[in-house]
Backbone as CSV, one residue per row, in Angstrom:
resi,resn,N_x,N_y,N_z,CA_x,CA_y,CA_z,C_x,C_y,C_z
1,MET,-0.865,26.115,1.218,-0.955,24.933,1.225,-0.036,24.135,0.062
2,PRO,1.052,23.380,0.567,1.896,22.392,-0.075,1.121,21.714,-1.687
3,THR,1.123,22.181,-2.402,0.716,21.006,-3.742,1.874,20.317,-4.564
4,ASP,2.845,20.347,-4.111,3.911,19.526,-5.093,3.834,18.213,-5.142
5,GLN,2.789,17.521,-4.533,2.141,16.341,-4.605,1.211,16.122,-5.839
6,TYR,0.886,17.024,-6.160,0.313,17.177,-7.530,0.612,17.411,-8.565
7,HIS,0.627,16.856,-9.841,1.048,17.107,-11.244,0.177,17.845,-11.804
8,GLU,-0.842,17.957,-11.536,-2.063,19.064,-12.362,-2.409,19.646,-11.403
9,PRO,-3.127,21.065,-11.970,-3.587,21.913,-10.934,-4.528,21.709,-9.801
10,PRO,-4.441,21.629,-8.593,-5.260,20.855,-7.730,-6.755,21.414,-7.575
11,ASP,-7.011,22.700,-8.009,-8.530,23.059,-8.145,-8.908,22.574,-8.992
12,GLU,-8.129,21.864,-10.252,-8.966,21.219,-11.171,-9.488,19.726,-10.807
13,LEU,-8.679,19.122,-9.767,-8.978,17.952,-9.599,-10.134,17.443,-8.497
14,SER,-10.683,16.322,-8.436,-11.837,16.207,-7.983,-11.359,15.886,-6.272
15,ALA,-12.140,15.811,-5.443,-11.646,15.593,-4.041,-11.152,14.136,-3.706
16,GLU,-11.683,13.235,-4.504,-11.632,12.050,-4.297,-10.064,11.984,-5.157
17,THR,-9.667,12.684,-6.039,-8.396,12.738,-6.678,-7.433,13.062,-5.823
18,ARG,-7.611,14.148,-5.242,-6.857,14.918,-4.009,-6.505,13.861,-3.039
19,THR,-7.512,13.234,-2.608,-7.443,12.206,-1.165,-6.583,10.974,-1.605
20,PHE,-6.686,10.374,-2.901,-6.033,9.457,-3.597,-4.507,9.938,-3.772
21,ALA,-4.259,10.953,-4.188,-2.857,11.586,-4.444,-2.241,11.658,-2.813
22,ARG,-2.742,11.928,-2.072,-2.729,12.459,-0.650,-2.418,11.111,-0.298
23,MET,-3.194,9.942,-0.474,-2.576,8.625,0.195,-1.384,7.893,-0.436
24,CYS,-1.484,8.344,-1.724,-0.153,7.675,-2.379,1.084,8.339,-2.204
25,ALA,1.071,9.687,-1.904,2.174,10.501,-1.141,2.400,9.839,0.201
26,SER,1.350,9.290,1.228,1.407,8.924,2.122,2.336,7.506,2.299
27,LEU,1.854,6.557,1.212,2.406,5.691,1.138,3.759,5.538,0.775
28,ALA,4.586,6.255,-0.042,5.734,6.514,-0.592,6.460,7.189,0.965
29,GLU,5.836,7.886,1.894,6.762,8.516,2.923,6.464,7.439,3.878
30,GLU,5.682,6.140,3.845,5.947,5.107,4.897,7.078,4.106,4.466
31,ALA,6.785,3.939,3.249,7.607,3.167,2.655,9.207,3.549,2.728
32,GLU,9.418,4.894,2.615,10.399,5.570,2.859,10.996,5.454,4.303
33,ALA,9.959,5.552,5.144,10.309,5.354,6.727,10.804,4.025,7.170
34,ILE,10.173,2.746,6.196,10.765,1.674,6.699,12.053,1.288,6.192
35,GLY,12.134,1.847,4.885,13.747,1.781,4.398,14.828,2.402,5.339
36,TRP,14.639,3.454,5.848,15.218,4.208,6.906,15.464,3.526,8.325
37,TYR,14.369,2.649,8.888,14.413,2.199,9.837,15.198,0.788,9.714
38,GLU,14.917,0.047,8.611,15.818,-0.807,8.119,17.204,-0.705,8.224
39,GLN,17.881,0.447,7.782,19.060,0.567,7.498,19.557,0.861,9.044
40,ARG,18.612,1.796,9.949,19.048,2.365,10.874,19.315,1.085,12.060
41,ILE,18.193,-0.063,12.178,18.421,-1.383,12.849,19.662,-2.074,12.597
42,SER,20.070,-2.038,11.400,21.037,-2.832,10.880,22.479,-2.410,11.613
43,VAL,22.662,-1.063,11.787,23.703,-0.481,12.164,23.816,-0.423,13.598
44,GLU,22.763,-0.032,14.505,22.287,0.130,15.685,22.809,-1.101,16.771
45,PRO,24.309,-0.572,17.230,24.491,-1.560,18.611,23.860,-1.548,19.665
46,ASN,23.196,-0.637,20.281,22.551,-0.590,21.417,21.258,-1.527,21.279
47,GLU,20.968,-2.122,22.366,20.045,-3.575,22.043,19.046,-2.765,22.486
48,ILE,18.449,-1.719,23.582,17.291,-1.154,23.809,16.951,-0.285,22.596
49,SER,17.853,0.759,22.174,17.750,1.546,21.029,16.993,0.449,19.839
50,ARG,17.835,-0.286,19.421,17.565,-1.311,18.119,16.120,-1.767,18.877
51,ALA,15.326,-2.093,19.657,14.293,-2.596,20.176,12.957,-1.343,19.927
52,ILE,13.466,-0.207,20.041,12.514,0.837,20.206,12.370,0.865,18.593
53,MET,13.489,1.145,17.660,13.413,1.180,16.367,12.556,0.119,15.670
54,LEU,12.927,-1.090,16.253,11.867,-2.075,15.943,10.619,-2.049,16.056
55,ASP,9.985,-1.583,17.076,8.542,-1.162,17.317,7.864,-0.088,16.813
56,SER,8.829,1.075,16.430,8.795,2.083,15.501,8.602,1.657,13.925
57,LEU,9.326,0.486,13.794,9.199,-0.190,12.119,7.776,-0.938,11.882
58,LYS,7.629,-1.352,12.957,6.169,-2.159,13.299,4.756,-0.987,12.835
59,GLU,5.107,-0.182,13.530,3.964,1.019,13.166,4.408,1.246,11.646
60,GLU,5.015,1.580,11.127,5.397,2.054,9.708,4.753,0.739,8.864
61,TYR,4.889,-0.511,9.175,4.304,-1.362,8.513,2.606,-1.454,8.432
62,LYS,2.137,-1.167,9.505,0.827,-1.077,9.680,0.406,0.313,8.927
63,HIS,0.901,1.121,9.090,0.566,2.493,8.235,0.522,2.257,6.961
64,PHE,1.466,1.388,6.569,1.547,1.405,5.308,0.707,0.465,4.505
65,SER,0.470,-0.822,5.376,-0.658,-1.831,4.804,-2.061,-1.076,5.117
66,MET,-2.303,-0.263,5.615,-3.587,0.242,5.993,-3.691,1.272,4.477
67,GLU,-2.625,2.285,4.376,-2.927,3.123,3.247,-2.916,2.234,1.689
68,LEU,-2.253,1.212,1.822,-2.588,0.523,0.829,-3.677,0.190,0.715
69,GLU,-4.160,-0.686,1.675,-5.636,-1.240,1.676,-6.617,-0.175,1.181
70,PHE,-5.995,1.143,1.695,-7.366,2.255,1.170,-7.390,2.503,-0.246
71,LEU,-6.249,2.527,-0.787,-5.648,2.602,-2.213,-6.548,1.625,-3.055
72,PHE,-6.297,0.435,-2.517,-6.942,-1.039,-3.063,-8.368,-0.928,-3.274
73,ARG,-9.117,-0.399,-2.294,-10.383,-0.063,-2.112,-10.846,1.087,-3.204
74,ALA,-10.259,1.927,-3.213,-10.492,3.186,-4.350,-10.252,3.065,-5.998
75,LYS,-9.290,1.798,-5.833,-8.963,1.314,-7.291,-9.001,-0.174,-7.487
76,PRO,-10.336,-0.396,-7.361,-10.337,-2.401,-7.932,-9.687,-2.897,-8.746
77,LEU,-9.287,-2.102,-9.941,-8.254,-2.954,-10.813,-6.915,-3.081,-10.155
78,TRP,-6.552,-2.127,-9.373,-5.278,-2.002,-8.878,-5.331,-3.502,-7.696
79,ALA,-6.483,-3.439,-6.871,-6.532,-4.208,-5.951,-6.851,-5.797,-6.774
80,GLU,-7.444,-6.190,-7.870,-7.341,-7.475,-8.524,-5.838,-7.413,-8.900
81,ILE,-5.146,-6.916,-9.340,-4.032,-6.795,-9.984,-2.994,-7.787,-8.873
82,ALA,-3.092,-6.646,-7.515,-2.681,-6.857,-6.109,-2.861,-8.556,-5.792
83,ARG,-3.842,-8.817,-5.984,-4.414,-10.194,-5.321,-3.991,-11.048,-6.277
84,GLY,-3.394,-10.731,-7.319,-2.842,-12.089,-7.931,-1.316,-11.886,-7.938
85,VAL,-0.661,-11.008,-7.308,0.648,-10.873,-7.101,0.828,-11.107,-5.653
86,LEU,0.166,-10.595,-4.488,0.273,-10.468,-2.751,0.296,-11.918,-2.837
87,PHE,1.090,-12.778,-1.517,1.122,-13.796,-0.835,0.573,-14.997,-1.918
88,GLN,1.089,-14.944,-2.929,1.333,-16.104,-3.814,2.356,-16.601,-3.737
89,ASP,2.647,-18.045,-4.305,3.682,-18.815,-4.324,4.355,-18.688,-5.529
90,GLY,5.462,-19.095,-6.204,5.952,-18.955,-7.356,6.581,-17.721,-7.540
91,ASP,6.996,-17.700,-8.810,7.624,-16.463,-9.614,6.705,-15.121,-9.601
92,ILE,7.460,-14.221,-8.987,6.543,-12.994,-8.677,6.194,-12.116,-9.475
93,VAL,7.240,-12.065,-10.901,7.245,-11.509,-12.096,6.234,-12.480,-12.705
94,ALA,6.158,-13.411,-12.693,5.193,-14.136,-13.698,3.712,-14.132,-12.914
95,ASN,3.867,-14.105,-11.973,2.512,-13.818,-11.074,1.853,-12.587,-11.734
96,GLY,2.883,-11.513,-11.433,2.380,-10.091,-11.867,1.840,-10.093,-13.481
97,GLY,2.639,-10.645,-14.348,2.267,-10.703,-15.638,1.084,-11.358,-16.121
98,ALA,0.486,-12.401,-15.094,-0.746,-13.242,-15.079,-1.643,-12.426,-14.557
99,ALA,-1.452,-11.943,-13.736,-2.684,-10.922,-13.208,-2.854,-9.588,-13.710
100,GLU,-1.673,-8.857,-14.191,-2.397,-7.838,-15.020,-3.042,-8.538,-16.523
101,GLU,-2.607,-9.344,-17.014,-3.184,-10.028,-18.361,-4.793,-10.350,-17.948
102,GLY,-4.796,-11.037,-17.009,-6.216,-11.617,-16.584,-7.363,-10.434,-15.819
103,ALA,-6.527,-9.067,-15.464,-7.281,-8.393,-14.568,-8.474,-7.479,-15.782
104,GLY,-9.435,-7.370,-15.026,-10.763,-6.292,-16.303,-10.225,-4.974,-16.061
105,SER,-11.310,-4.359,-16.357,-10.623,-2.877,-16.543,-11.763,-1.911,-16.075
106,ALA,-12.682,-2.465,-15.035,-13.563,-1.755,-14.391,-13.009,-0.929,-13.340
107,GLU,-13.116,-0.083,-13.354,-13.233,0.869,-12.005,-14.322,1.797,-11.556
108,ALA,-14.463,1.517,-10.413,-15.675,2.416,-9.624,-15.265,4.039,-9.918
109,PRO,-16.379,4.457,-10.445,-16.270,5.937,-10.653,-16.140,7.023,-9.369
110,ASP,-16.493,5.982,-8.329,-16.694,7.156,-7.522,-15.455,6.891,-6.377
111,GLY,-14.912,5.864,-6.763,-13.459,5.339,-6.276,-13.809,4.647,-4.871
112,ALA,-14.883,4.232,-4.658,-14.881,3.479,-3.347,-15.272,1.893,-3.787
113,GLY,-15.588,1.450,-4.556,-15.718,-0.104,-4.954,-14.582,-1.094,-4.646
114,THR,-15.092,-2.349,-4.550,-14.020,-3.240,-4.485,-14.463,-4.358,-5.209
115,SER,-13.635,-5.477,-5.605,-13.951,-6.521,-6.509,-14.293,-7.577,-5.557
116,ASP,-14.207,-7.611,-4.203,-14.481,-9.130,-3.667,-15.801,-8.345,-2.565
117,ALA,-16.314,-9.816,-1.927,-17.611,-9.416,-1.322,-17.164,-8.979,-0.042
118,SER,-15.913,-9.067,0.579,-15.733,-8.435,1.658,-15.119,-7.020,1.929
119,GLY,-14.880,-6.448,0.562,-14.274,-5.357,0.550,-12.882,-5.120,0.876
120,THR,-12.126,-6.227,1.211,-10.712,-6.011,1.589,-10.140,-7.391,0.530
121,LEU,-8.749,-7.066,0.700,-7.613,-8.178,-0.158,-7.974,-8.927,1.045
122,GLY,-7.981,-9.139,1.816,-8.166,-10.647,2.754,-6.794,-10.399,3.758
123,ILE,-6.206,-9.377,3.707,-4.857,-9.542,4.010,-4.985,-9.647,5.611
124,GLY,-6.140,-8.834,6.076,-6.115,-9.495,7.734,-6.539,-10.648,7.814
125,SER,-6.805,-11.600,7.099,-6.997,-12.606,7.558,-5.716,-13.676,7.448
126,LEU,-4.540,-13.021,6.994,-3.382,-13.794,7.077,-2.746,-13.275,8.464
127,LYS,-3.111,-12.521,9.306,-2.825,-12.288,10.589,-2.486,-13.318,11.358
128,GLY,-1.374,-13.322,12.015,-0.834,-14.593,12.779,-0.232,-15.914,12.208
129,GLN,-0.139,-15.539,10.873,0.444,-16.423,10.148,2.008,-16.330,9.532
130,GLY,2.522,-15.591,10.603,4.037,-15.509,10.196,4.286,-14.518,8.950
131,LEU,3.380,-14.029,8.511,3.724,-12.943,7.525,3.949,-11.468,7.835
């Protein structure tokens, strides 16, 4: 079983931590795939091929978003900071600094908590808003 995604001995990690590490690895792979598709699409001259790659790119966006949501649900502090950065107007760096400074320090010990009543960041509510 490949263990190169871990920096600590896997048998010393909890099941929750191993799952979290797998999802982080998957998120990185989706981000890498998004970058590759963007590059391929930018140079592909064939319209049909480009349309297929655009369809694949949309799948990668979906996978990335689902994995990110999973990780946010596992780490409420991360979700809280992200909420102050994502889909906000204004300066991204300033929003990030304010979000980090204003964030609490609570993390759910079981990794399953969220910091809002709906259990999500509300990204799904932005569907169809051109984002």
